[in-house]
DRENMARTOR-309868 format. One record per residue (C-alpha): residue number from 1; residue in one letter; chain; x, y, z. Coordinates in Angstrom, 1 decimal. Layout:
<recs>
nr=NUM rest=A kette=A x=X y=Y z=Z
...
</recs>
This chain:
<recs>
nr=1 rest=M kette=A x=-43.3 y=-48.5 z=14.7
nr=2 rest=N kette=A x=-45.8 y=-51.4 z=15.3
nr=3 rest=D kette=A x=-46.3 y=-52.8 z=18.9
nr=4 rest=G kette=A x=-43.8 y=-55.4 z=19.5
nr=5 rest=E kette=A x=-41.0 y=-53.9 z=17.3
nr=6 rest=E kette=A x=-38.0 y=-52.0 z=18.4
nr=7 rest=P kette=A x=-37.6 y=-48.4 z=17.6
nr=8 rest=E kette=A x=-36.0 y=-47.6 z=14.4
nr=9 rest=G kette=A x=-32.5 y=-46.1 z=14.3
nr=10 rest=R kette=A x=-31.6 y=-47.9 z=17.8
nr=11 rest=P kette=A x=-28.7 y=-50.3 z=17.6
nr=12 rest=R kette=A x=-29.0 y=-54.0 z=19.4
nr=13 rest=R kette=A x=-26.5 y=-54.1 z=22.4
nr=14 rest=W kette=A x=-25.5 y=-57.1 z=24.3
nr=15 rest=W kette=A x=-26.6 y=-55.6 z=27.7
nr=16 rest=D kette=A x=-30.0 y=-55.1 z=25.9
nr=17 rest=L kette=A x=-30.7 y=-58.8 z=25.9
nr=18 rest=R kette=A x=-33.9 y=-59.9 z=27.3
nr=19 rest=P kette=A x=-34.0 y=-63.6 z=27.2
nr=20 rest=L kette=A x=-37.2 y=-64.1 z=29.3
nr=21 rest=D kette=A x=-39.4 y=-61.9 z=26.8
nr=22 rest=R kette=A x=-41.3 y=-64.9 z=25.6
nr=23 rest=I kette=A x=-42.6 y=-65.5 z=29.3
nr=24 rest=A kette=A x=-46.1 y=-63.9 z=29.6
nr=25 rest=S kette=A x=-46.1 y=-63.3 z=33.3
nr=26 rest=V kette=A x=-43.5 y=-61.3 z=35.6
nr=27 rest=R kette=A x=-44.3 y=-63.7 z=38.2
nr=28 rest=M kette=A x=-43.3 y=-66.6 z=36.3
nr=29 rest=K kette=A x=-40.1 y=-64.7 z=35.0
nr=30 rest=F kette=A x=-39.1 y=-64.2 z=38.8
nr=31 rest=A kette=A x=-39.8 y=-67.8 z=39.5
nr=32 rest=V kette=A x=-37.5 y=-68.9 z=36.5
nr=33 rest=A kette=A x=-34.8 y=-66.4 z=37.8
nr=34 rest=I kette=A x=-34.8 y=-68.1 z=41.3
nr=35 rest=V kette=A x=-34.8 y=-71.6 z=40.0
nr=36 rest=L kette=A x=-32.0 y=-71.1 z=37.5
nr=37 rest=A kette=A x=-30.0 y=-69.2 z=40.2
nr=38 rest=V kette=A x=-30.5 y=-72.4 z=42.4
nr=39 rest=A kette=A x=-29.6 y=-74.7 z=39.4
nr=40 rest=V kette=A x=-26.2 y=-72.6 z=39.0
nr=41 rest=S kette=A x=-25.4 y=-72.9 z=42.6
nr=42 rest=A kette=A x=-25.8 y=-76.6 z=42.6
nr=43 rest=V kette=A x=-23.9 y=-76.7 z=39.5
nr=44 rest=V kette=A x=-21.0 y=-74.7 z=40.6
nr=45 rest=S kette=A x=-21.0 y=-76.5 z=44.0
nr=46 rest=Q kette=A x=-20.6 y=-79.9 z=42.2
nr=47 rest=V kette=A x=-17.9 y=-78.7 z=39.9
nr=48 rest=G kette=A x=-16.2 y=-77.3 z=42.7
nr=49 rest=F kette=A x=-16.1 y=-80.4 z=44.5
nr=50 rest=R kette=A x=-14.9 y=-82.2 z=41.5
nr=51 rest=L kette=A x=-12.1 y=-79.7 z=41.0
nr=52 rest=D kette=A x=-11.3 y=-79.8 z=44.8
nr=53 rest=I kette=A x=-12.0 y=-76.1 z=45.4
nr=54 rest=P kette=A x=-12.2 y=-75.0 z=49.0
nr=55 rest=I kette=A x=-15.3 y=-75.7 z=50.3
nr=56 rest=L kette=A x=-15.5 y=-72.0 z=51.8
nr=57 rest=A kette=A x=-14.9 y=-70.8 z=48.3
nr=58 rest=R kette=A x=-17.6 y=-72.6 z=46.5
nr=59 rest=P kette=A x=-20.4 y=-70.4 z=47.8
nr=60 rest=V kette=A x=-18.8 y=-67.1 z=47.0
nr=61 rest=I kette=A x=-18.2 y=-68.2 z=43.5
nr=62 rest=A kette=A x=-21.8 y=-69.7 z=43.1
nr=63 rest=M kette=A x=-23.2 y=-66.4 z=44.8
nr=64 rest=V kette=A x=-21.2 y=-64.3 z=42.4
nr=65 rest=I kette=A x=-22.2 y=-66.2 z=39.4
nr=66 rest=S kette=A x=-25.8 y=-66.4 z=40.4
nr=67 rest=L kette=A x=-26.0 y=-62.9 z=41.0
nr=68 rest=A kette=A x=-24.5 y=-61.9 z=37.8
nr=69 rest=F kette=A x=-27.2 y=-64.0 z=35.9
nr=70 rest=V kette=A x=-29.9 y=-62.7 z=38.1
nr=71 rest=R kette=A x=-28.8 y=-59.2 z=37.3
nr=72 rest=L kette=A x=-29.0 y=-60.0 z=33.8
nr=73 rest=V kette=A x=-32.5 y=-61.3 z=34.0
nr=74 rest=A kette=A x=-33.6 y=-58.3 z=36.2
nr=75 rest=H kette=A x=-31.8 y=-55.8 z=33.7
nr=76 rest=G kette=A x=-34.0 y=-57.2 z=31.0
nr=77 rest=L kette=A x=-37.0 y=-57.3 z=33.1
nr=78 rest=T kette=A x=-36.9 y=-53.6 z=34.1
nr=79 rest=A kette=A x=-35.4 y=-52.2 z=30.9
nr=80 rest=P kette=A x=-39.1 y=-51.1 z=29.3
nr=81 rest=L kette=A x=-39.5 y=-49.1 z=32.5
nr=82 rest=R kette=A x=-36.3 y=-47.3 z=32.3
nr=83 rest=E kette=A x=-37.0 y=-46.6 z=28.7
nr=84 rest=M kette=A x=-40.5 y=-45.5 z=29.5
nr=85 rest=E kette=A x=-39.1 y=-42.9 z=32.2
nr=86 rest=R kette=A x=-36.5 y=-41.4 z=29.7
nr=87 rest=A kette=A x=-39.3 y=-41.2 z=26.9
nr=88 rest=A kette=A x=-41.6 y=-39.4 z=29.5
nr=89 rest=S kette=A x=-38.9 y=-37.3 z=30.3
nr=90 rest=Q kette=A x=-38.6 y=-36.2 z=26.7
nr=91 rest=M kette=A x=-42.4 y=-36.0 z=26.1
nr=92 rest=A kette=A x=-42.6 y=-33.5 z=28.8
nr=93 rest=K kette=A x=-40.2 y=-31.5 z=27.0
nr=94 rest=G kette=A x=-42.5 y=-31.5 z=23.9
nr=95 rest=D kette=A x=-40.8 y=-34.5 z=22.0
nr=96 rest=Y kette=A x=-43.7 y=-36.7 z=21.1
nr=97 rest=S kette=A x=-41.9 y=-38.9 z=18.8
nr=98 rest=Q kette=A x=-40.2 y=-41.2 z=21.6
nr=99 rest=R kette=A x=-40.9 y=-44.8 z=21.7
nr=100 rest=V kette=A x=-39.9 y=-47.7 z=23.6
nr=101 rest=R kette=A x=-39.1 y=-51.3 z=22.8
nr=102 rest=A kette=A x=-41.9 y=-53.4 z=23.4
nr=103 rest=T kette=A x=-40.9 y=-57.2 z=22.7
nr=104 rest=G kette=A x=-42.2 y=-58.6 z=26.0
nr=105 rest=R kette=A x=-45.3 y=-60.4 z=26.5
nr=106 rest=D kette=A x=-46.1 y=-60.0 z=30.2
nr=107 rest=E kette=A x=-47.4 y=-57.2 z=31.9
nr=108 rest=V kette=A x=-44.4 y=-54.7 z=31.8
nr=109 rest=G kette=A x=-44.4 y=-55.6 z=27.9
nr=110 rest=R kette=A x=-48.1 y=-54.7 z=27.5
nr=111 rest=L kette=A x=-47.6 y=-51.6 z=29.4
nr=112 rest=A kette=A x=-44.7 y=-50.6 z=27.0
nr=113 rest=K kette=A x=-47.1 y=-51.2 z=24.2
nr=114 rest=A kette=A x=-49.9 y=-49.1 z=25.6
nr=115 rest=F kette=A x=-47.3 y=-46.5 z=26.5
nr=116 rest=N kette=A x=-46.2 y=-46.4 z=22.7
nr=117 rest=G kette=A x=-50.0 y=-46.3 z=21.8
nr=118 rest=M kette=A x=-50.4 y=-43.3 z=24.0
nr=119 rest=A kette=A x=-47.2 y=-41.8 z=22.7
nr=120 rest=G kette=A x=-48.6 y=-42.0 z=19.0
nr=121 rest=E kette=A x=-51.9 y=-40.6 z=20.0
nr=122 rest=L kette=A x=-50.3 y=-37.6 z=21.9
nr=123 rest=E kette=A x=-48.2 y=-36.9 z=18.9
nr=124 rest=E kette=A x=-51.2 y=-36.8 z=16.7
nr=125 rest=V kette=A x=-52.8 y=-34.4 z=19.1
nr=126 rest=E kette=A x=-49.9 y=-32.3 z=19.1
nr=127 rest=R kette=A x=-50.0 y=-32.3 z=15.1
nr=128 rest=Q kette=A x=-53.4 y=-31.3 z=15.0
nr=129 rest=R kette=A x=-53.1 y=-28.5 z=17.4
nr=130 rest=K kette=A x=-50.6 y=-27.0 z=15.3
nr=131 rest=D kette=A x=-52.2 y=-27.4 z=12.3
nr=132 rest=L kette=A x=-55.4 y=-26.0 z=14.1
nr=133 rest=I kette=A x=-53.3 y=-22.8 z=15.0
nr=134 rest=A kette=A x=-52.0 y=-22.6 z=11.6
nr=135 rest=N kette=A x=-55.1 y=-22.7 z=9.8
nr=136 rest=V kette=A x=-57.1 y=-20.8 z=12.0
nr=137 rest=S kette=A x=-54.5 y=-17.8 z=11.6
nr=138 rest=H kette=A x=-54.6 y=-18.3 z=7.7
nr=139 rest=E kette=A x=-58.4 y=-18.3 z=7.9
nr=140 rest=L kette=A x=-58.7 y=-15.2 z=9.9
nr=141 rest=R kette=A x=-55.8 y=-13.3 z=8.2
nr=142 rest=T kette=A x=-57.1 y=-13.7 z=4.7
nr=143 rest=P kette=A x=-60.5 y=-11.8 z=5.3
nr=144 rest=L kette=A x=-58.8 y=-9.3 z=7.6
nr=145 rest=S kette=A x=-55.9 y=-8.4 z=5.2
nr=146 rest=A kette=A x=-58.8 y=-7.9 z=2.6
nr=147 rest=L kette=A x=-60.7 y=-5.9 z=4.7
nr=148 rest=Q kette=A x=-57.8 y=-3.8 z=5.9
nr=149 rest=A kette=A x=-56.5 y=-3.0 z=2.4
nr=150 rest=R kette=A x=-60.1 y=-1.9 z=1.1
nr=151 rest=L kette=A x=-60.4 y=0.4 z=4.3
nr=152 rest=E kette=A x=-57.1 y=1.8 z=3.9
nr=153 rest=N kette=A x=-58.0 y=2.8 z=0.1
nr=154 rest=L kette=A x=-61.2 y=4.2 z=1.4
nr=155 rest=V kette=A x=-59.3 y=6.5 z=4.1
nr=156 rest=D kette=A x=-56.6 y=7.5 z=1.5
nr=157 rest=G kette=A x=-59.3 y=8.3 z=-1.3
nr=158 rest=V kette=A x=-57.9 y=6.0 z=-3.5
nr=159 rest=E kette=A x=-61.2 y=4.3 z=-4.0
nr=160 rest=A kette=A x=-64.8 y=5.5 z=-3.8
nr=161 rest=A kette=A x=-67.2 y=3.4 z=-1.5
nr=162 rest=D kette=A x=-69.3 y=1.9 z=-4.4
nr=163 rest=P kette=A x=-71.9 y=-0.7 z=-3.9
nr=164 rest=E kette=A x=-69.6 y=-3.2 z=-5.3
nr=165 rest=M kette=A x=-66.8 y=-2.5 z=-3.0
nr=166 rest=L kette=A x=-69.2 y=-2.8 z=0.1
nr=167 rest=M kette=A x=-70.6 y=-5.9 z=-1.1
nr=168 rest=T kette=A x=-67.0 y=-7.4 z=-1.0
nr=169 rest=M kette=A x=-66.4 y=-6.1 z=2.4
nr=170 rest=L kette=A x=-69.5 y=-7.6 z=3.7
nr=171 rest=A kette=A x=-68.8 y=-10.9 z=2.0
nr=172 rest=Q kette=A x=-65.4 y=-11.0 z=4.0
nr=173 rest=T kette=A x=-66.9 y=-10.0 z=7.3
nr=174 rest=E kette=A x=-69.7 y=-12.7 z=6.7
nr=175 rest=R kette=A x=-67.0 y=-15.3 z=6.0
nr=176 rest=L kette=A x=-65.5 y=-14.4 z=9.4
nr=177 rest=G kette=A x=-68.7 y=-14.7 z=11.1
nr=178 rest=R kette=A x=-69.2 y=-18.2 z=9.7
nr=179 rest=L kette=A x=-65.7 y=-19.2 z=10.8
nr=180 rest=V kette=A x=-66.2 y=-17.8 z=14.4
nr=181 rest=S kette=A x=-69.7 y=-19.5 z=14.5
nr=182 rest=Q kette=A x=-68.6 y=-22.7 z=13.3
nr=183 rest=L kette=A x=-65.6 y=-22.7 z=15.8
nr=184 rest=M kette=A x=-68.3 y=-22.3 z=18.5
nr=185 rest=D kette=A x=-70.4 y=-24.9 z=17.6
nr=186 rest=L kette=A x=-67.3 y=-27.3 z=17.5
nr=187 rest=S kette=A x=-66.1 y=-26.3 z=20.9
nr=188 rest=R kette=A x=-69.8 y=-26.5 z=22.2
nr=189 rest=L kette=A x=-70.1 y=-30.3 z=20.6
nr=190 rest=E kette=A x=-66.5 y=-31.3 z=21.8
nr=191 rest=S kette=A x=-67.4 y=-30.1 z=25.3
nr=192 rest=G kette=A x=-71.0 y=-31.7 z=25.4
nr=193 rest=A kette=A x=-72.6 y=-28.4 z=26.0
nr=194 rest=L kette=A x=-75.0 y=-28.9 z=22.8
nr=195 rest=P kette=A x=-77.8 y=-31.2 z=23.9
nr=196 rest=L kette=A x=-79.9 y=-32.9 z=21.4
nr=197 rest=H kette=A x=-83.6 y=-32.6 z=21.1
nr=198 rest=R kette=A x=-84.8 y=-35.8 z=19.7
nr=199 rest=Q kette=A x=-88.0 y=-36.3 z=17.8
nr=200 rest=R kette=A x=-89.5 y=-39.0 z=15.8
nr=201 rest=F kette=A x=-90.3 y=-37.9 z=12.2
nr=202 rest=P kette=A x=-90.8 y=-39.0 z=8.6
nr=203 rest=L kette=A x=-86.9 y=-39.0 z=7.3
nr=204 rest=A kette=A x=-88.3 y=-38.2 z=3.5
nr=205 rest=L kette=A x=-89.7 y=-35.1 z=4.8
nr=206 rest=L kette=A x=-86.2 y=-33.7 z=6.0
nr=207 rest=L kette=A x=-84.4 y=-35.2 z=3.0
nr=208 rest=D kette=A x=-86.9 y=-33.1 z=0.6
nr=209 rest=Q kette=A x=-86.2 y=-29.9 z=2.6
nr=210 rest=A kette=A x=-82.6 y=-30.1 z=2.5
nr=211 rest=A kette=A x=-82.7 y=-31.1 z=-1.2
nr=212 rest=D kette=A x=-85.1 y=-28.0 z=-1.9
nr=213 rest=E kette=A x=-82.3 y=-25.8 z=-0.2
nr=214 rest=S kette=A x=-79.5 y=-27.3 z=-2.2
nr=215 rest=R kette=A x=-81.2 y=-26.8 z=-5.5
nr=216 rest=L kette=A x=-81.7 y=-23.1 z=-4.8
nr=217 rest=S kette=A x=-77.9 y=-22.7 z=-3.9
nr=218 rest=H kette=A x=-76.8 y=-24.8 z=-6.7
nr=219 rest=P kette=A x=-79.8 y=-24.7 z=-9.6
nr=220 rest=E kette=A x=-77.2 y=-26.1 z=-12.0
nr=221 rest=V kette=A x=-76.9 y=-29.6 z=-10.2
nr=222 rest=D kette=A x=-79.8 y=-32.1 z=-10.2
nr=223 rest=V kette=A x=-80.4 y=-33.3 z=-6.8
nr=224 rest=A kette=A x=-82.7 y=-36.4 z=-6.5
nr=225 rest=V kette=A x=-84.4 y=-37.9 z=-3.2
nr=226 rest=A kette=A x=-85.5 y=-41.4 z=-2.7
nr=227 rest=A kette=A x=-86.5 y=-42.7 z=0.5
nr=228 rest=E kette=A x=-87.5 y=-46.8 z=1.2
nr=229 rest=P kette=A x=-90.0 y=-47.2 z=2.5
nr=230 rest=E kette=A x=-91.4 y=-44.2 z=1.9
nr=231 rest=H kette=A x=-93.0 y=-43.4 z=5.5
nr=232 rest=L kette=A x=-89.7 y=-44.4 z=7.1
nr=233 rest=E kette=A x=-89.3 y=-42.6 z=10.4
nr=234 rest=V kette=A x=-86.0 y=-41.7 z=12.3
nr=235 rest=E kette=A x=-85.5 y=-40.4 z=16.0
nr=236 rest=A kette=A x=-83.0 y=-37.6 z=16.0
nr=237 rest=D kette=A x=-82.6 y=-34.0 z=16.4
nr=238 rest=P kette=A x=-84.1 y=-32.7 z=12.8
nr=239 rest=E kette=A x=-82.2 y=-29.4 z=13.4
nr=240 rest=R kette=A x=-78.9 y=-31.1 z=13.7
nr=241 rest=L kette=A x=-79.3 y=-33.6 z=11.2
nr=242 rest=H kette=A x=-80.4 y=-31.0 z=8.9
nr=243 rest=Q kette=A x=-77.1 y=-29.2 z=9.6
nr=244 rest=V kette=A x=-75.3 y=-32.2 z=8.5
nr=245 rest=L kette=A x=-77.2 y=-33.0 z=5.4
nr=246 rest=A kette=A x=-76.9 y=-29.3 z=4.1
nr=247 rest=N kette=A x=-73.3 y=-29.4 z=4.8
nr=248 rest=L kette=A x=-73.0 y=-32.8 z=2.7
nr=249 rest=L kette=A x=-75.2 y=-31.7 z=-0.1
nr=250 rest=E kette=A x=-73.3 y=-28.4 z=-0.2
nr=251 rest=N kette=A x=-70.0 y=-30.4 z=-0.5
nr=252 rest=A kette=A x=-71.7 y=-32.7 z=-3.0
nr=253 rest=A kette=A x=-73.3 y=-29.9 z=-5.3
nr=254 rest=R kette=A x=-69.7 y=-28.1 z=-5.3
nr=255 rest=H kette=A x=-67.7 y=-30.8 z=-6.3
nr=256 rest=S kette=A x=-70.3 y=-32.1 z=-9.1
nr=257 rest=P kette=A x=-70.0 y=-30.8 z=-12.5
nr=258 rest=P kette=A x=-73.0 y=-28.8 z=-14.0
nr=259 rest=G kette=A x=-75.9 y=-31.1 z=-14.9
nr=260 rest=A kette=A x=-74.4 y=-33.9 z=-13.0
nr=261 rest=P kette=A x=-76.6 y=-35.6 z=-10.4
nr=262 rest=V kette=A x=-76.6 y=-35.8 z=-6.8
nr=263 rest=R kette=A x=-78.5 y=-38.8 z=-5.2
nr=264 rest=V kette=A x=-79.9 y=-38.6 z=-1.6
nr=265 rest=T kette=A x=-81.3 y=-41.7 z=-0.5
nr=266 rest=G kette=A x=-82.6 y=-42.9 z=2.9
nr=267 rest=R kette=A x=-83.2 y=-46.6 z=3.4
nr=268 rest=E kette=A x=-83.9 y=-49.4 z=6.2
nr=269 rest=A kette=A x=-81.2 y=-51.4 z=7.3
nr=270 rest=C kette=A x=-81.2 y=-54.4 z=9.4
nr=271 rest=D kette=A x=-80.6 y=-52.4 z=12.8
nr=272 rest=A kette=A x=-80.1 y=-48.8 z=11.5
nr=273 rest=V kette=A x=-81.4 y=-46.1 z=9.3
nr=274 rest=V kette=A x=-79.1 y=-45.3 z=6.5
nr=275 rest=I kette=A x=-78.7 y=-42.0 z=4.6
nr=276 rest=E kette=A x=-76.5 y=-41.9 z=1.4
nr=277 rest=I kette=A x=-75.3 y=-39.0 z=-0.4
nr=278 rest=E kette=A x=-73.6 y=-39.7 z=-3.8
nr=279 rest=D kette=A x=-72.0 y=-37.1 z=-6.2
nr=280 rest=S kette=A x=-70.4 y=-37.1 z=-9.4
nr=281 rest=G kette=A x=-67.4 y=-35.3 z=-8.6
nr=282 rest=P kette=A x=-63.7 y=-36.5 z=-8.7
nr=283 rest=G kette=A x=-64.2 y=-38.3 z=-5.4
nr=284 rest=I kette=A x=-61.7 y=-38.6 z=-2.6
nr=285 rest=A kette=A x=-58.5 y=-40.5 z=-2.7
nr=286 rest=E kette=A x=-58.2 y=-43.6 z=-0.5
nr=287 rest=S kette=A x=-55.3 y=-42.3 z=1.6
nr=288 rest=E kette=A x=-57.2 y=-39.1 z=2.5
nr=289 rest=R kette=A x=-60.8 y=-40.8 z=3.6
nr=290 rest=A kette=A x=-59.3 y=-41.2 z=7.1
nr=291 rest=R kette=A x=-58.4 y=-37.5 z=7.5
nr=292 rest=I kette=A x=-61.3 y=-35.6 z=5.9
nr=293 rest=F kette=A x=-63.1 y=-35.4 z=9.3
nr=294 rest=E kette=A x=-60.0 y=-33.4 z=10.8
nr=295 rest=R kette=A x=-60.7 y=-29.7 z=11.5
nr=296 rest=F kette=A x=-59.6 y=-27.5 z=8.7
nr=297 rest=Y kette=A x=-58.5 y=-30.6 z=6.6
nr=298 rest=R kette=A x=-59.3 y=-30.3 z=2.8
nr=299 rest=A kette=A x=-58.7 y=-33.1 z=0.4
nr=300 rest=D kette=A x=-58.2 y=-30.4 z=-2.3
nr=301 rest=T kette=A x=-55.3 y=-28.0 z=-1.2
nr=302 rest=S kette=A x=-55.8 y=-26.3 z=-4.2
nr=303 rest=R kette=A x=-59.4 y=-24.5 z=-2.7
nr=304 rest=V kette=A x=-57.8 y=-23.3 z=0.3
nr=305 rest=S kette=A x=-58.3 y=-19.7 z=-0.8
nr=306 rest=D kette=A x=-61.2 y=-19.8 z=-2.8
nr=307 rest=G kette=A x=-63.7 y=-19.1 z=-0.3
nr=308 rest=S kette=A x=-65.4 y=-22.5 z=-0.3
nr=309 rest=G kette=A x=-65.2 y=-22.9 z=3.5
nr=310 rest=A kette=A x=-62.9 y=-23.4 z=6.3
nr=311 rest=G kette=A x=-63.0 y=-27.3 z=6.3
nr=312 rest=L kette=A x=-64.7 y=-27.6 z=9.6
nr=313 rest=G kette=A x=-67.9 y=-28.7 z=8.0
nr=314 rest=L kette=A x=-67.2 y=-32.5 z=8.3
nr=315 rest=S kette=A x=-65.9 y=-32.3 z=11.8
nr=316 rest=I kette=A x=-69.1 y=-30.9 z=13.0
nr=317 rest=A kette=A x=-71.1 y=-33.3 z=11.1
nr=318 rest=Q kette=A x=-69.0 y=-36.3 z=12.5
nr=319 rest=W kette=A x=-69.6 y=-34.7 z=16.0
nr=320 rest=I kette=A x=-73.3 y=-34.5 z=15.4
nr=321 rest=I kette=A x=-73.8 y=-37.9 z=14.2
nr=322 rest=D kette=A x=-71.4 y=-39.5 z=17.1
nr=323 rest=L kette=A x=-74.0 y=-37.7 z=19.4
nr=324 rest=H kette=A x=-76.7 y=-39.5 z=18.0
nr=325 rest=G kette=A x=-74.8 y=-42.9 z=18.3
nr=326 rest=G kette=A x=-74.3 y=-43.3 z=14.8
nr=327 rest=S kette=A x=-71.4 y=-43.2 z=12.1
nr=328 rest=I kette=A x=-70.4 y=-41.4 z=9.1
nr=329 rest=R kette=A x=-67.9 y=-42.4 z=6.5
nr=330 rest=A kette=A x=-66.9 y=-41.9 z=3.0
nr=331 rest=E kette=A x=-67.1 y=-44.5 z=0.3
nr=332 rest=P kette=A x=-65.8 y=-44.4 z=-3.5
nr=333 rest=C kette=A x=-68.1 y=-44.4 z=-6.2
nr=334 rest=H kette=A x=-67.4 y=-46.1 z=-9.7
nr=335 rest=P kette=A x=-66.4 y=-45.2 z=-12.0
nr=336 rest=H kette=A x=-65.9 y=-41.5 z=-10.1
nr=337 rest=G kette=A x=-67.4 y=-39.6 z=-7.5
nr=338 rest=C kette=A x=-68.1 y=-40.1 z=-3.6
nr=339 rest=R kette=A x=-70.6 y=-41.4 z=-1.2
nr=340 rest=M kette=A x=-70.9 y=-40.0 z=2.1
nr=341 rest=V kette=A x=-72.8 y=-42.9 z=4.3
nr=342 rest=I kette=A x=-74.7 y=-41.8 z=7.6
nr=343 rest=E kette=A x=-75.8 y=-44.6 z=9.7
nr=344 rest=L kette=A x=-78.3 y=-43.9 z=12.8
nr=345 rest=P kette=A x=-79.7 y=-46.2 z=15.4
nr=346 rest=A kette=A x=-82.9 y=-47.9 z=14.1
nr=347 rest=G kette=A x=-84.9 y=-48.0 z=17.3
nr=348 rest=D kette=A x=-88.5 y=-48.9 z=16.3
nr=349 rest=L kette=A x=-88.6 y=-48.3 z=12.6
nr=350 rest=S kette=A x=-92.4 y=-49.0 z=12.3
nr=351 rest=P kette=A x=-94.6 y=-45.9 z=11.3
nr=352 rest=R kette=A x=-96.9 y=-44.7 z=13.8
nr=353 rest=R kette=A x=-100.6 y=-44.3 z=13.0
nr=354 rest=S kette=A x=-101.8 y=-40.8 z=11.6
nr=355 rest=S kette=A x=-98.0 y=-40.0 z=11.2
nr=356 rest=S kette=A x=-98.8 y=-36.9 z=9.2
nr=357 rest=A kette=A x=-100.6 y=-35.4 z=12.2
nr=358 rest=S kette=A x=-98.1 y=-36.6 z=14.9
nr=359 rest=S kette=A x=-94.9 y=-35.6 z=12.9
nr=360 rest=P kette=A x=-93.0 y=-32.4 z=14.4
nr=361 rest=D kette=A x=-93.2 y=-29.4 z=12.3
nr=362 rest=L kette=A x=-89.8 y=-29.7 z=10.4
nr=363 rest=H kette=A x=-90.4 y=-26.4 z=8.8
nr=364 rest=N kette=A x=-89.9 y=-24.7 z=12.4
nr=365 rest=S kette=A x=-87.5 y=-27.2 z=13.5
nr=366 rest=V kette=A x=-85.0 y=-26.4 z=10.8
nr=367 rest=G kette=A x=-85.9 y=-23.3 z=9.9
nr=368 rest=T kette=A x=-83.2 y=-21.8 z=12.4
nr=369 rest=S kette=A x=-80.7 y=-24.7 z=11.5
nr=370 rest=S kette=A x=-77.1 y=-23.3 z=11.1
nr=371 rest=L kette=A x=-75.8 y=-22.4 z=7.9
nr=372 rest=P kette=A x=-74.2 y=-25.2 z=5.9
nr=373 rest=V kette=A x=-70.5 y=-25.4 z=7.2
nr=374 rest=P kette=A x=-68.3 y=-26.8 z=4.3
</recs>
């Protein structure tokens, strides 16, 4: 439901009338109600005089009609508050689908719209919480079930402890370790317990290192690197930025067909340093681009159990880029493919003198970087 609309499925009733919704101030609504009440009293007095109604009865009739009118106006004025009270009670019980009618333009109407926005965000957080529990349970259950079955076979003597079986069990434990490490990284990022160690270094050097690692993992994919200008520098945490690039390159290489190019470019924009990673895969549907940065979300649901990752990498990447004050987004490539775009604050883009001498040792900086987190 959009702001200003009535909740779906709720019929309009005569006592739900809000005749002063178009007035943009609560004080003005009270003033209008008082003026109209006085006007009604005056009209009733004049009509009573013409109809020869007893003088003592005229004020009583005017008061009753005025009170009825003021009650109607006050009912419409306070209706959003009553609806918010009922909705808040339901939300306290776990029903986050509650919304209120927010048609007013005054302070109460704006409060109702803010309430609906808050309810929508809480509903989304609750959905993500349930998805997180379900996905973590699934990701842990799959390798644990495989390990339990193998160990039971070993204990029962059904299978011998050959190297191939031990390698399979080792792979399952490594998958569990990666999942736990990624969850810990994400927890530290969200809590702000992972400080950035910013350094100024040539961007091309970091791009080349990340590309070299990707070529080792995926020799069938052609990774090309370009930086314009060649000596473009960036101020960032090289270890964390390397973690982001490793994850994006891993995703790009995995989704690209053998022999297809993966292009990594760095360039200078008017007020930012832009890094783009473009693959030749099937791309990401427009309806899914807004959700790919959610924890455990996978655009390709057929790859949930193929060991390709837990779906945390892009969430971690977004947190790291946000900590740098930048942004990350997915764009389509034509005729097919996906382009991941990272924008980092530019700062002073001019290269320093003796850049090679003063640049940090990126080999040591990223040598302890976390594993790619697809």
